[in-house]
C-alpha positions as CSV (number, residue, x, y, z in Angstrom):
1,M,107.5,28.5,133.1
2,K,107.1,29.2,129.4
3,R,104.0,31.2,130.2
4,F,105.9,33.3,132.8
5,I,108.8,34.0,130.3
6,G,106.2,34.9,127.6
7,S,104.4,37.3,129.9
8,V,107.7,39.0,131.0
9,L,108.8,39.2,127.4
10,L,105.4,40.8,126.4
11,L,105.7,43.3,129.3
12,V,109.3,44.2,128.2
13,I,108.1,44.8,124.6
14,I,105.2,46.9,125.7
15,G,107.4,48.8,128.2
16,A,110.0,49.5,125.5
17,Y,107.3,50.7,123.1
18,M,105.9,53.1,125.7
19,I,109.3,54.5,126.6
20,S,110.1,55.2,123.0
21,C,107.0,57.3,122.4
22,E,107.6,61.0,122.1
23,K,105.4,63.9,123.0
24,D,103.0,65.2,120.4
25,D,104.5,67.6,117.8
26,I,101.8,70.2,118.2
27,C,102.7,73.8,118.3
28,A,101.1,75.1,121.6
29,E,98.7,77.9,121.5
30,G,100.4,81.1,122.7
31,T,103.8,80.1,121.1
32,P,105.3,83.2,119.5
33,T,104.8,83.3,115.7
34,T,105.5,85.8,113.0
35,P,104.5,89.1,114.6
36,N,102.3,91.8,113.0
37,M,103.5,95.5,113.1
38,V,101.6,97.4,115.8
39,V,100.5,100.8,114.5
40,A,99.2,103.4,117.0
41,F,97.0,106.4,116.0
42,Y,97.7,109.8,117.5
43,N,96.2,113.2,117.5
44,D,98.2,115.4,115.1
45,E,97.4,118.6,117.1
46,N,98.3,117.0,120.5
47,R,101.1,114.5,119.6
48,G,101.1,112.8,123.0
49,A,97.5,111.8,122.9
50,Y,96.0,108.7,121.3
51,K,93.2,109.3,118.9
52,P,90.6,106.6,118.1
53,V,89.7,105.9,114.5
54,A,86.2,104.9,113.4
55,N,85.4,103.1,110.2
56,L,88.9,102.2,109.3
57,K,89.8,99.6,106.6
58,Y,93.3,98.8,105.3
59,F,94.6,96.8,102.4
60,V,97.7,96.0,100.5
61,E,97.9,98.2,97.4
62,G,96.6,96.3,94.3
63,Q,94.7,93.7,96.4
64,Q,91.0,93.6,96.8
65,D,91.0,92.0,100.2
66,T,90.6,94.5,103.1
67,I,91.0,94.3,106.8
68,S,88.0,96.1,108.3
69,V,88.4,97.1,111.9
70,G,85.5,99.5,112.3
71,Q,86.5,101.2,115.5
72,V,90.1,101.3,116.5
73,D,90.7,102.5,120.0
74,S,94.3,103.4,119.5
75,T,96.2,100.6,117.8
76,A,95.9,98.2,114.8
77,L,97.9,95.1,113.9
78,V,99.3,95.4,110.3
79,P,100.9,92.3,108.8
80,L,104.1,92.6,106.8
81,R,105.0,90.4,103.8
82,V,107.6,87.7,104.5
83,D,108.4,87.3,100.8
84,S,109.2,91.0,100.0
85,P,111.4,93.7,101.4
86,S,108.6,96.2,101.4
87,V,104.8,96.5,101.4
88,K,102.5,99.4,100.6
89,W,99.3,99.6,102.7
90,G,96.3,101.7,101.9
91,F,94.4,103.1,104.9
92,K,90.8,104.0,104.1
93,Y,89.0,106.2,106.5
94,T,85.2,106.6,106.0
95,H,83.7,109.6,107.8
96,T,80.9,112.2,107.5
97,S,81.7,115.8,106.6
98,D,80.3,118.8,108.3
99,T,77.6,119.0,105.6
100,G,76.5,115.4,106.2
101,Q,78.2,114.0,103.1
102,K,79.9,110.5,103.4
103,L,83.6,110.8,102.6
104,E,86.2,108.0,102.0
105,D,89.8,109.2,102.2
106,I,92.6,106.8,101.3
107,D,96.3,107.3,102.1
108,Y,99.1,104.9,101.4
109,I,102.1,104.1,103.5
110,E,105.0,102.1,102.2
111,F,107.1,100.2,104.8
112,K,110.6,99.0,103.9
113,Y,112.2,96.3,106.1
114,V,114.6,93.4,106.3
115,T,113.5,89.9,107.4
116,R,115.2,87.3,109.6
117,D,113.9,83.8,110.3
118,E,114.2,82.6,113.9
119,Y,113.8,79.0,115.0
120,V,110.9,78.5,117.5
121,S,110.7,74.7,118.0
122,R,110.5,71.5,116.1
123,A,106.7,71.6,116.3
124,C,106.3,75.3,115.4
125,G,109.2,75.7,112.9
126,F,110.4,79.2,112.2
127,K,108.9,82.6,112.7
128,T,110.0,85.7,110.7
129,V,111.0,88.9,112.5
130,F,111.3,92.3,110.8
131,T,113.5,95.3,111.1
132,L,112.2,98.5,109.6
133,N,114.9,100.3,107.6
134,S,116.2,103.6,108.9
135,S,115.3,106.8,107.0
136,L,118.3,108.1,105.1
137,P,118.7,110.9,102.7
138,G,117.2,109.6,99.4
139,N,115.7,106.6,101.2
140,V,112.8,107.7,103.4
141,N,111.0,105.1,105.5
142,P,108.0,104.9,105.8
143,V,106.8,106.7,102.7
144,L,103.4,108.5,103.1
145,T,101.5,109.3,99.9
146,G,98.1,110.7,99.4
147,S,98.0,112.8,102.6
148,T,94.3,113.4,102.6
149,W,93.7,112.4,106.2
150,L,97.1,111.1,107.5
151,K,99.5,113.9,108.4
152,D,102.7,112.1,109.5
153,V,104.1,108.6,110.1
154,Q,107.1,107.9,112.4
155,I,108.9,104.8,113.4
156,E,108.9,104.3,117.2
157,N,110.5,100.9,117.4
158,P,112.1,99.5,114.3
159,E,112.5,95.9,115.7
160,I,109.3,93.9,115.2
161,L,109.9,91.0,117.4
162,N,106.4,90.7,119.1
163,E,103.1,92.5,119.3
164,D,103.6,93.9,122.8
165,E,104.7,97.4,121.9
166,T,104.0,100.1,119.3
167,H,106.3,100.0,116.3
168,V,104.8,102.9,114.2
169,R,103.0,106.1,115.1
170,I,100.4,107.6,112.7
171,Y,99.3,111.1,113.2
172,Y,96.0,112.4,111.8
């Protein structure tokens, strides 16, 4: 009888332990995280047509690290800073002139935005979403400087909630 009671008690303890276990706190792949800004490149002469960019690199002004994308079919993912209300990106376009000379043109675009943290889950924590500021007199957004190869920049969708749609159009 003692053996039976001991076995039942052991099964109850093991059963209680198994029931008290929780699922793993692992953030599943594919869970939405802080999105990058989607930038689409368009033909300046035909504003409705995408225009691929070859040999493109972009970098944060003052930083040495670059994102080298080589050939961009029509869009690029540009990260924004979560610890600052603005970021200035340099876009470096390497191409060959009509005379065969290798040229590197760099233009800068400053993006101004506000951030908001959204709770995702206990395992994943928070993600930051961005809202690009509206252009107002005296406060233009985005600000294009250099203008050697980029002709215009326009905000298409100021809410950066995911990477499923274009947020900014760049014409060159």
